N, C-alpha and C positions, 0 to 999 in steps of 0.2 A: 591558364591566366593570363587575365589582360597585361598587358606590359606599359608602365607607366611613361607616357611620352614624355623627353627633357629637350631642353636646350639651354646650352652651357655658353656662358659669356667669360673668357679667361683670357690673363695677360701671361700665359705661359712663357718662361724665359728659361733661364739657368738654374732657378730655385726649382726642386726637385717636385715638390707638391702639385701643382698641376700637373705636372706630366703624370704622376701617382693616380690622381683625380680621374684623368680623361680617360686613363687604363683602365681603373675600377668600374669606370661606367662603362664603356666597351666591353668588360666580362660579366656584367653584372645580367644576368636573363630577367630580371626584374623590372628594369627600363631599355627603352627604345630610345637611342639619340636619333634627334630627329635636326639637328642644325649644332655649329660653333659658329662664336662670332670671337674676334680679338681685339684688346683693348690697348691702348697707349703707346706710344713709339714707333718703330716701324711695325706698324699691325701687319704689312704685305708679309715681312720675313714670320712673324708670329704665327700666321696664319698657316704659312709651308711647314713651319717646325709642327703644327700640330698636326698637319695633314703625313707628314713622314713618321712621325712617331705613331699614329694611329695605325697606319698602313703597315708599320715594323710589328707590332705589337697583334693586331688582326690578322696579319697576314693576307688582305686581299684588298682590293681598290674599296675605297670608300663609298658608300651609299647614302650619305648627305653631304650637303653641302657646307662648306667652311668660309666665312666671310671675315675680310679686314675690316675692323673698326675704327673707331675715331683715334686719330693718332694724339690728338691733346683733348685738357679737360673742357667741359661744359660751356663755362662763361669768361674764364680770367686764362689769361698764358702762364702757365707753370713749369718749371722742369719738368720731364718725364722721363722716367728712370726707364732706359733700355740696357736690360741686361742679356746683351745678345749672345748668340753662340759663336765662339770661333773657332780655327782648327783644330783646335783638340778634343773639341766635343763629337759625341757620337751622331748627331745628327748633324748632315751637311748640305741639306737641301735638295735632297735628290728626290723629293715626293713624283709619282707618278702620275698627278694631274693639277690643274690648276685651281687658284682659290676663286671662290664664287666673286661673279661681278658686281652683285648687290654690296651694299655697306653692310655693317654689323647692325646697324640698326634696324635698316629694312628688312635685312634678312628673319629677325628675330619676328618684325610685324608681319611677315608673310607667313610666318610657322606657326604663329598664334592665331593671327586668322583665318588658317586651314584648319584649323584644329581648336575651335573653340570651347573653353572650359575643361580642354583635355590637357594643355603643355604646361609642365612644371620648368619655369624659369631659373637656373641658377647662376647668380654673378659671384663669380671667384676672383673677380679682378676689381679694379677703381667702377663705379655704375656709370659710366659717362655713357656707354652705347644703350644702357637700359632706360637712363632719363630722357635720351634723344628721341626713342621710341616711344616712350609716353608722352613728352610733348607733339610730337609730330604726329601721333594719333592715338588721342586720350582714351578712345572706346577698347585698346589692346587691356589696359589695366581690367575692365572687366571682365575681358574673355581669358586671361591667364589664370590654370587653377591652381597654383601657389607661386610665390617667389621667395625662395632659398637665399640667403646671401651669406657668404665668408666675409665677416668685417665688422669693425668698432670695437669697442675696448671700454671696460668700467674701471678704471685702475684703483677705486678705491677699496675694492675688495682683495686687491692683491697690491702691495705697493713695488712690487718687481716688476710691474707692467708699464710700458710707456704711456703717457697720457692719449697719445691721437694712433691710431690703427691705419696701416700703410693705407689701403682699399678706401678706405672713406677719407682719409686726409688727402689724397691726390686729386680730389674733387669735391669736395664737400656740398657744393651746390648740388650736385648731380646726385649726390646722396641724400640730401635733403628731400629733394624732387622725387626719390624712388622709396623712400620710407614713410613720407606722407600719404603714399598712394594707396586708396581704398580696395585693396585686396589682401588676400591673406599672406602674410609673410612670416618667415622663420628668420631670425637673425644670430648667426653662431660668432659670436666675440672669441679674441686672442685670450678671455678669461679660462675659456673652455677649450680652444683649439691647441692652448700649448701643455694641454697634459696630455696628448699622444702625440708618441713621438716615435719616429724610425731610428732606429739604434746599429749599430755594426753587428749585432747579433742577428738583427732583422735582415741585414746587409747578406750576411751567411747562408739565411732560407733562400733569400733572390738569388745567390750564385749557382746555390744548389739545386736550384727547380729547374724542372724539364722545360717549362714555360719560356723562351725566349724574351718575355717580356721580363722577367727576373733580372737577367744580365744588363739588358738596357737600364732599366731602372736604376739598377745598382751601380753600374757607372756612370750616371748622370747625379746621383747623390753623391759617389765617392770625388767626383770634379767640384762640385758644388761646396761640400766640407773643405775641400781644398782650399779654393777662393776665399771662404769666409773663416778658415780658422778654425774650424768646429766637427763635432764627431757624431752631430744627430740631427732630424730634422722634424720641427714642428709639421704634423699632417695636417695642416688647417684646411686646406680645400678638398681631399679626399674625404674628411667629416662630414662637409656638407653633401657631398655625393651620398655615402650612406645613409644620411639622414632622409632620402627622399625614399626609400624604400626600407629602413629599419628605423624608423623615428622612434621605437622603444630603447633605442641605445642613449635616448637624451632626455634628460631633465629639464623643462621648459619653463617659463612663467609669462603671464600674457600681462602686455603694459604698450606702452608709447614710447618711443627713442627719438630724441630730439638730437640733430645736427647743428653745432655751432658755426657760424660762416663768418666770423670777426676776427680781426687780427688778435695775436695773443693766444687765443683759443681755436685756432680755425682745425675746422677734422674734429673735435672732441665729442665723443657721443654721450647723454645724458638717457635713463632708463625712468619712467614715470610709470609705476605698478596700474594695470586698470584690466579688470577683469572682463571689461566688454571689448575690448580692442581686439583688432583681426590682426596685431603684431606680437609675435612671441618670442622672448629671446633664450636662448640655450644658457640654461645654468649650472648643468652638471652632465657629465658624460661617462657611459662605461667603458673606461679604456682598455680593459682588458679584452671586453667583447668587441669592442672594434678593431683592435690589432688583430686579432684571430681572424674577423671576416675579410679584413683587408689582405691577410698572406694567403689566407684559404685560397682566395678568389685569383690572387697571382702567382700563386706558388700551389697550383692544385698538385 
């Protein structure tokens, strides 16, 4: 079986879903992780956290580079949220290696150009690194196999959702650049990712697993839940990883996505159905099948 080449751009911090997504990618034989870039805030620390997590769950030194990306948005100065690790967390900056000397956007360009037409790029954070890569080398857009993005929200379908999703709202100009690119794009919005949640019952499964990743991720989830005064976590980013190799989990609709970059509605996304569009948005998910897959991979 040919493994799908992937590159992940992440804003991994305290929220456990990025860590679960990276672990799912590491444990899925259908994919081959070729590189990771980090985005926003202290991206060097984020890169070290990614490296340490993956070294812990994989049990071996990494065979791919992890590069710190842009600490700030594409065009405008904004507050960049860095939910950094403190002394209570399980990750303590003890990675055995050093982050890649390339910037995150340069590593993405190098990876895609080394395997034209073969790399699926996953954006599971603000889209600044990917936008910078597209601006720096426009030909990269034509060489990407597919772009899978966790981002956006269409609140008209669910009044309980916010009007702006974090990844898109953190850098609307970058999101507009990326979502208007002429390549195959799958956008997975909050409307769908909030339907798949990690719960205390799942944490019991993680704790009882023979796999060390189960205990690591359970500890991270419990710490995040304590900070947020909650008892569950939507698996936003792991769903994007699963979409790469099990697209049948999702129901999709073709169309174009517009991103607003104006005061008062900054970061809002709108969807316009179009059967000829190269962009698809996810409109439904088999939540039970996804969670079964996730736990089977992490808790064998």
